[in-house]
Phi, psi and omega in degrees: 000156180279129180229149173285125186271339181252126178288126183277158172302154184300134176235129190300306189295321184290326189249004184303315179297322180292320178298316182301318179294318181295319179296321179299317180296321182287353176086020186272000179257019174291127178230159179220172168076129175287139180229165186215151170225168182305138181152229181306136186298144178298145177092344178290151181254134174254114185245149182211122173231130179262153174231163178207158173226154178195168174234166178259009177081004183267357184092356177287164179299162179302149177261139181263149171224138180228131181280171166294166180257131174258125181238128180231131181264145176269126184239170178236101180216164176267162180195155177216132177228155175216133179223146171299137182225007177174157177215138179223122168268102189302329181275346181080179179060208181287161179282115184238170192298331183266004186286149169262123184247144178229119175257139180239145180225141175260123179250131184230132170277103181264017178274188183255013181208162177295150180211158167265159183223130176275134182238126181291153179258184186293341179288336189232352182293146184276128180229164176223108181056031184227123185258112180256006185298329178258009182255211183202160171240122185232159180247135178230150169285163176210143177258334182247001179084358181232319188262127173297142180245127174069195181285163179299139177284337180172164178251132182289131176302157183303327181271359183094170180183174180277145180307313185297326180284320184296319186276352176062234183273358178294146181224079186294341185259355178066030182262354181087003174218179186255017177269172181262116183287170175305132183068007176288146182217155179209166181255135171248124177251141178237117184247138179190194182236166176288130179290143180288332183231156175286183189301333181284353176081357182235331182275121181295151172283124184238173183306134179096340177295142180286141174244110188210173180211149177237122175270116186092177181212079179239092184306144011271013176053047183231020178067014176273180181302329184290352182258001187241135171053046181263154175297135184293129184269311182204155181279090180248144184290349177268359184275156169246116188208161180279152175232112183297140177251003177213214177301148180297133178300153185300332179253017172077195179284140181243149176227163180204164174214159176217138183236148175211144177208156177227148178286140178294140178062037178209156175226150180289128185272132173291135184218122171280140183242101186254131177240115177261138186238156180210133168228165182220152173222152187236136169246113178274145179248248179298124189302323187267004184248131182267352190257011181235010179284146180250127178248121176256124178258131174249122181257143177231159178218131172240143168250109189291150179251007172223150179272138175309140187308140176089359181249142182250091173225159171265121180299130183231155172295158177265125176242176185287165173231164187285126175229169177267117188220127175052040175086001179220199177252143180212153179259113184214153162281132185234125167254120189239148179213122176284136177298125187297148175301135180093001183226166171228152181290131179253318182199158176229130178279125178285121181296155176302141181305323182294342181287335181085000183264143179230132177291147174225157187225153175218126180268351169235132189291324188068174182265351183204117183303328180280314191265326188240339181290135180264104184268151174219147177274357180263120180289132177294155180300320179255101182295341180294345179275353183286130178260330175224145172236148181208178177222134182241153180220140180294329182070183353284159176250126188283159171305136184098350178295143176210132172231120186240353185220359187276340189250103185219145172211159184235136174244158176243142187278048188289343184252008177285153175289165181304328181282358181083196181169188180254129178261120183252141183206150176210144181251160180227154171229142180230139176189196175218171183261130173298129178093356179269111184285350180274352182058033179296137180283130173269130189218138176212152175244150185285172174116350180213184183258011186258140179279160168053030182059029169299147171259091190069243177259004182269120181289157180295331171200181186294342181277345180093359176202140190243032180294120185278160179301323182283353179087181180228121185290332178072029177261121183296133179218094181295348176288330180245337180263155170291166181242134172279085191298327180275348179069022184231029178063039177247019179291165179226161178113173179290161180060206181258177181232141188283135170273127183241139174232124179266122177248100184229109178299144180293143176237021180285153175280346176221143181244139183214116186205193179298169182307117179075003182229060183297336182267015181302152176234148182258197181298331183258306182196199183278008177259350178239030168295164191207158167237122179260133175219169182227149169283169167286158178229122181296157175299138175093354178279123183295136181231054183238354183234134176267123177301322184294336182281341180252344175059223184298341182275000183290121175242110184298144172269152179306325183285356180257352190262133175202170181256103182291154176275171179293142178232136182254134174252147176245125181235163180225134173260152175208144167264108186280356185290157178275337180221166175079196181209162173258130186259144168058048183284129186236149178244142184197140171280147178234147171293155182298320187227159178129184184296317175242100190204177177297318180296321181287335185276331191277346176072008180262140182290343179294140177236159176093350184290343178258004183082198180243160179299326183290343181286342175270120183294144172303143179074017169293136179252126177241128180235121177259133181228138169243107183062217181251004187253338183236127180218138174221125181247149184222145171248142186245140165223152178299322183288323187247354182072211180269127174232156180302144179218159177296151174301124185294345180264309185265340184082359181293141181290146173263126182240351182204154173290161177286123176245115184274359179083217182267144175241119181287166182305128180079355184285151178232152177222131177262144177211166181238156175229118176262130178240123180238107181278149171286186175310128190222192179237158180293153177062030176271142177248127181234116178266124175245099177286131177245123181255138170247132185207159174273112188279097186256357182236218177298153181304137182096161184289125179231024178107012179305137185275339174275093184206164174206142185245142167231150182255124168263106189253122185247134177245143173265070191086145183225008174253113178278131183231110187241130179251133169212182186201167169219155181257127181246145171292171181296340178271004176091357179275151186283134174252318177226141001295164179279075183202169176296126183275164357277124174230156187227160174215157185259346180231135180239126183282122180297135179099314182255346181227046179274172184241150180265141167306137184094338175280168182252146163254123171257109179274142175233130175243114179258140179229147182207136172277108189270004180286165183296128183283173178303131176202150182067220182210144174082007182276162178254112181258165179256108170262135176279112183264142178054043179289129183218128178263135177238121174249096180252115186278005183241356183235169175063028181084001180287139179238001189291335183293324184267344184250359178220167180235151181296139170234148177292178185092029171292132182235128178218163187296137178302139180092351176259169182239155181237147168234132176250112195246125166265112187295347175244013183208215187279165171245132179236162184246002174241152186301112184286168183293160180305138177089351178298141179289111176231114181262341185210140174244129178237120180249108178270109188268320185097229184266133176240116181272162183297154176118139184299324184280354181260358175281201181190194181206159172235127176239132173218154185246143174228141178255129181294130182296000000 
């Protein structure tokens, strides 16, 4: 491919997005202190609670979900911030001894009134291996907070000076005076050369030494929160600080500093950060046959917009790399997947045309999907001959791109042995970085959330991608690779992690499973198959915290507590034998763990698949029914397990477990299980193991080996809805939380984390189906159907509609729809212009399947009036 071989001098417009990402990674956008400008009165609270509705597809009424409430107070304080906003090597290429370097900083008056600002000059500014004696410090106007506009407004005297004096008669803000108004910002540039010697005057500056400058002097001068909007300590000529032009601000004089440095003889490399994802689902067919199960793989691709912490790269778009296609060479982004051992390709879903993705096929695997595999866009007549399947895109794909559902294919387990086996698979992505003149291949393997085969924040090598000259075959090998045990891209370790699917025909003498699926198998074996169901959830019950994530430390909030209604499960028993019968078959609930429990009964060394005894609330009532003639009710406590209880409807005493008698060969019996939880909390998961066994000893389960377990798993709502926010300056950069952005928090401390009029709140609503995902075969999962988020700023205690105004940059999951609603006017479906009256945002998502990577988020911005 054609590449520019000479690195050009830095240009603001072309590189502004990359700079912003690089600065964020370097930690230079840490901001602190609540600030205010004229507008919404100080002390008012801006509150926001989101709601959602969905169904479980069973015909029951919609289930409600309510987020936590985010409250932010408007305060009145003064403030000053400074951030690095640009770097230019005037000579281009690497930083060398004769180069002229220019560092730029954005200075902002974040107070509520106009102020003057003292700016240090070349005699006192702090430098590191940087000689400014022959350079200059200048002031520029800016319209976007990053790019200098027009000619310099003035040059700072060598000893420093006040902004109003330096700019003379210039009036960049159009206020009729030379001070900096509230929310006013300007650019300070510092130009100089590389110093020949380090600070001791004798040691030469060598490759790798930092070349830097600090505007202001607010220790520790490291761009952390401690360097921004701090109380002024002393009148030092190296400081950057406010100068009141009227009454002293309530929080006094403020100071700030900003630092930037670059390594000598080095330049920041543009790097695309590609993360390939993989999930799988299984459809089991004939229960006793291992060769007819269908596994559907869904591949995803993200191009990250931030660099993992501690790494110095410029975020770049992902472009194509050279592959062998249709008998020639072509430049494409390639997502590749080898057909797993033991399977054959059955079908490939053609992605929507608008996605830009095209399926490709290879009937010979080759040793490297990029270099040696012969790809074609024409599907062979016999898909069973395909050795690799892939998807190609012309590119480039920008940072922030994400595709999570467009790339899918299905294999059938036609080559597994009769006893079944484990199907292993891993996906790969290949591309290059826009702007990288070395044409380095960008490479990642599926199984985790890290790009470019990073191990957490550790890159595979110093270049940021470790694609070897010999290529990567992409054949899953759990013997040498880590395994994504949950199957949801949560693996850890270097390289990628293998997606595994266990195909094991049941070998039980009795089958017990979900309705019509007695031979179902779960994540482990045929004893942990499951049926997932949910209770109804009243309006206003918070659905943002998982009890299981906090364990014994979980203390329910009043807004999380409610009394769920009874829920009925339908199960099916079967005698799988061809001849004979099963005698004296009995049904009984078991506690998950203990001497006589589901774990002790299943004979599998795996533990934890049934949950813990403590997860079932005390006084839970379980009633098993066969038709209208047999009923057995049980009350549960952690201390005593399940004991007989009166029928909750008739009050009749329970004296025996349900015994269905004999089941002839091939015979099936249907039964129901009613679960009635006591007062509980939202998003709780309750596993009720039900065992079917041939009762050959004393009544009740006493360890009989002819048994089979199914799990009736009940959720008190299964859509987690979490609200958080971040505070942005008027230029869109993050001020709170005090961390590398974009980061969010759900609680803001009044007084120290208040918001300024004119600043933005970016609200984020994250949603996730927390129920158990598809695993094994024949199980009943919970998909959230018709999931819809409603953000109404006028109801439920919300005040954001009247105290803030709409800003563009609404972000929602691809494939979902948005409505922007003026409750007294029109509704539109595209992001309206800034300031448009929007009282409510409605995001219609559709179906949300289980799994953390299948959820999504809605982000919208409001500007404080």
